[in-house]
Structure formats: structure tokens, C-alpha cells
C-alpha positions as CSV (number, residue, x, y, z in Angstrom):
1,M,-8.7,-0.5,26.3
2,I,-6.8,1.8,28.3
3,D,-5.7,5.1,26.4
4,R,-3.6,7.8,26.9
5,D,-4.8,8.6,30.1
6,G,-5.2,5.8,31.4
7,I,-8.6,5.1,31.1
8,A,-10.5,1.5,30.0
9,K,-12.8,1.8,27.9
10,P,-14.6,-0.2,25.1
11,V,-13.5,-0.5,21.0
12,I,-16.6,1.6,20.1
13,L,-16.0,4.8,22.5
14,F,-12.7,5.8,20.2
15,L,-14.2,5.3,17.5
16,V,-16.7,8.0,18.2
17,E,-14.2,9.7,19.8
18,E,-12.1,10.4,16.9
19,A,-14.7,10.7,14.4
20,L,-15.6,13.8,17.1
21,G,-12.5,15.2,17.9
22,A,-11.8,15.4,13.3
23,G,-14.9,17.7,13.0
24,I,-18.3,15.2,12.5
25,E,-20.8,16.3,14.1
26,Q,-23.6,13.3,14.0
27,V,-22.1,9.2,14.1
28,V,-24.4,6.8,13.6
29,I,-23.0,2.8,14.7
30,I,-25.2,0.1,13.0
31,V,-25.7,-3.2,15.7
32,Q,-27.1,-6.0,15.7
33,E,-31.2,-5.4,17.0
34,N,-30.3,-7.4,20.3
35,D,-26.9,-5.2,20.8
36,L,-28.7,-1.8,21.2
37,D,-30.2,-2.1,23.8
38,D,-26.9,-1.9,25.6
39,F,-25.7,0.9,23.0
40,Q,-28.6,2.6,23.7
41,S,-27.6,2.3,27.4
42,F,-23.8,2.9,27.7
43,F,-24.6,6.2,25.3
44,N,-26.8,7.3,27.0
45,T,-27.8,6.2,30.8
46,Q,-26.7,8.4,33.5
47,I,-24.7,6.3,35.9
48,T,-26.5,6.6,39.3
49,I,-25.7,9.5,41.9
50,E,-24.6,7.4,44.2
51,N,-21.5,5.7,41.9
52,Y,-20.9,9.0,40.5
53,N,-20.3,10.3,44.5
54,K,-17.4,7.9,44.6
55,L,-15.9,7.6,41.7
56,P,-12.9,10.6,41.5
57,Q,-13.2,14.1,40.0
58,H,-11.9,13.8,36.1
59,F,-14.3,10.1,35.4
60,K,-17.2,12.3,37.1
61,E,-16.2,14.6,34.3
62,Y,-15.9,12.1,32.1
63,A,-19.0,9.9,32.2
64,R,-20.7,13.4,31.9
65,R,-18.4,13.4,29.0
66,I,-20.3,10.6,27.3
67,L,-23.2,11.8,27.9
68,D,-22.8,14.8,25.7
69,I,-21.2,12.2,23.2
70,G,-24.0,10.1,23.6
71,R,-26.0,13.3,22.2
72,R,-24.5,13.0,19.3
73,V,-24.7,9.1,18.6
74,T,-27.9,7.1,16.6
75,F,-28.0,3.7,16.3
76,V,-29.1,2.0,13.3
77,T,-30.4,-1.9,13.9
78,Q,-29.5,-4.5,11.1
79,K,-32.1,-7.0,11.4
80,A,-30.5,-9.6,9.0
81,Q,-26.3,-9.9,8.9
82,E,-25.6,-10.1,5.6
83,G,-22.8,-9.0,6.1
84,F,-20.5,-5.3,4.9
85,G,-22.2,-3.3,2.8
86,H,-25.5,-4.3,3.9
87,A,-25.2,-2.8,6.7
88,V,-23.0,0.0,5.6
89,Y,-26.7,-0.1,3.3
90,C,-28.7,0.3,6.1
91,A,-27.4,3.8,7.3
92,K,-28.8,4.6,3.9
93,E,-31.8,6.3,4.7
94,A,-29.5,8.0,8.4
95,V,-27.0,9.2,6.4
96,G,-29.1,10.6,3.2
97,N,-26.5,12.2,1.5
98,E,-23.8,13.5,2.9
99,P,-21.1,12.4,2.6
100,F,-19.8,10.2,5.4
101,L,-17.1,8.5,7.2
102,L,-17.5,4.9,7.4
103,M,-14.9,3.2,10.7
104,L,-15.1,-0.9,11.2
105,G,-15.6,-1.6,14.7
106,D,-14.0,-3.8,14.9
107,H,-10.6,-2.1,13.5
108,L,-8.2,0.1,15.4
109,Y,-7.1,2.9,13.5
110,R,-3.6,4.4,14.7
111,S,-1.5,7.6,13.2
112,H,1.7,7.9,12.9
113,T,1.2,11.7,12.7
114,D,-0.6,13.9,15.1
115,R,-3.8,13.8,12.7
116,S,-5.7,10.9,13.8
117,C,-6.7,8.9,10.3
118,A,-10.0,10.0,10.9
119,Q,-9.2,13.7,10.9
120,Q,-6.5,13.0,7.3
121,L,-9.1,12.0,5.2
122,I,-11.9,13.8,6.2
123,D,-8.2,16.3,5.4
124,A,-8.5,14.7,2.1
125,Y,-12.3,14.8,1.0
126,A,-12.3,18.3,1.5
127,L,-9.0,18.7,-0.1
128,H,-10.6,17.0,-3.4
129,G,-13.7,16.6,-3.0
130,V,-14.0,12.4,-3.7
131,S,-14.6,9.5,-2.5
132,I,-10.8,8.7,-0.1
133,V,-10.5,4.9,1.6
134,G,-7.9,4.4,3.8
135,L,-5.3,1.8,3.7
136,R,-2.6,0.4,5.6
137,R,0.5,-1.8,3.7
138,T,0.2,-4.6,4.0
139,P,2.9,-8.0,4.1
140,E,1.6,-10.2,1.8
141,S,2.4,-12.8,4.0
142,Q,-1.0,-11.4,5.9
143,L,-2.7,-10.7,2.8
144,A,-5.3,-13.2,3.4
145,N,-6.7,-11.6,6.8
146,F,-7.7,-8.6,5.0
147,G,-9.2,-7.2,1.6
148,A,-6.9,-6.0,0.0
149,A,-6.4,-2.8,-2.8
150,A,-3.5,-2.1,-6.0
151,G,-3.7,1.3,-7.6
152,Y,-1.6,3.1,-9.5
153,G,0.6,6.8,-9.0
154,W,0.2,5.6,-5.1
155,R,0.3,9.3,-3.3
156,Q,-1.1,11.6,-1.0
157,A,-5.0,11.0,-1.4
158,S,-4.8,11.2,-4.9
159,S,-4.7,7.9,-6.3
160,S,-6.6,5.0,-8.6
161,A,-7.3,2.2,-7.3
162,S,-7.4,0.0,-10.0
163,L,-7.8,-3.8,-8.5
164,S,-9.5,-5.1,-5.7
165,L,-8.8,-8.5,-3.5
166,P,-12.0,-10.3,-1.3
167,K,-10.8,-11.7,2.4
168,N,-9.0,-15.2,1.8
169,Q,-8.0,-15.1,-2.3
170,P,-4.8,-15.9,-2.7
171,P,-2.3,-13.1,-3.1
172,T,-0.6,-12.7,-6.4
173,L,0.8,-8.4,-5.6
174,P,4.0,-6.7,-5.2
175,A,5.3,-7.9,-1.8
176,T,3.7,-5.0,-0.1
177,I,0.4,-3.5,-0.3
């Protein structure tokens, strides 16, 4: 992906930067065992001095920034792919009893305000002190592609979910959720 500054980067880096930018102190990435070396290398290995010296100054600064980011990233391996809930469970020891922000590595999060999606969730948690879920409106025709939730009293960061549907279940909900 290309960011706003024209820098090509992997999606995982977008997510990590958003989390850190929102005030998250430590990022835990859940990876498959056979991907661990690649992720560790990306976040923790400096490029060769020959290649580094060929970079324009702003890319040199960004290469150093990635290494700084890497100091705040830890990895947990998911030995068997047993679903989304299992992946979250694998991070239990790393997270402990602390509140955490869950971001999915196959999603991009885009805010329509100057505050990132991660920052909005953290702000809502700080205000209410309860678990917060970020949702987006989804047309009924696309519900089979996503999990869904419906609720009552939908107001900013103060609603309760009353129903959730797994992916690929025929929708029986209003036109948008």
C-alpha cells in the first residue's frame, strides 16, 4: 500500500503505526509460526549499510523509525489456525489483564474525521470504561461478506449490541446495519 506521504509499506505497518499513534504502548502481533521470521526481520533488522547509504534522507529517517517501532512490537505465534477467537486467545498471556485494542491484519481502518479509528475506540473506552467495538454501516447486500451486529440505542460509544450474525448467514436485518 502507498501511504499519504507516497511511501510503500505493508498493511501491517499501517496498523502498527495507527495503534502507536493512538497511544498504544506495546503492540502484539499474532502470526503463524512459518511467518515469524519475516515479521521479526521487517521490524527488527536494519537494512544493509550499502542500501541505507543509497536512500534519500527522508527514507533513511523512516528506516530508523521502523526500527524504533520494532522495539514496541512483540510476536505471538498461533501454532494451529483454529479461527479468529483462537488467535485472540493466543495473545492472552502477552496481554494479561490489561485493556487492549484488537485490529485485524486483513482490514484497513479509515476514519472520516481527523481522529483515527484506533483513537476513537481508545477515547470511547476512556469515557465509558467498558469494552468497545468499532462498527461500520454495511449495506444488506454485503452482509454475507462480514460478521454483523444489530443493536438498540445506537449513539456514539454508548450502545448495546443485541444480536450478532456469523459470516455467510442469510441476512434478516434492516437495509443497513
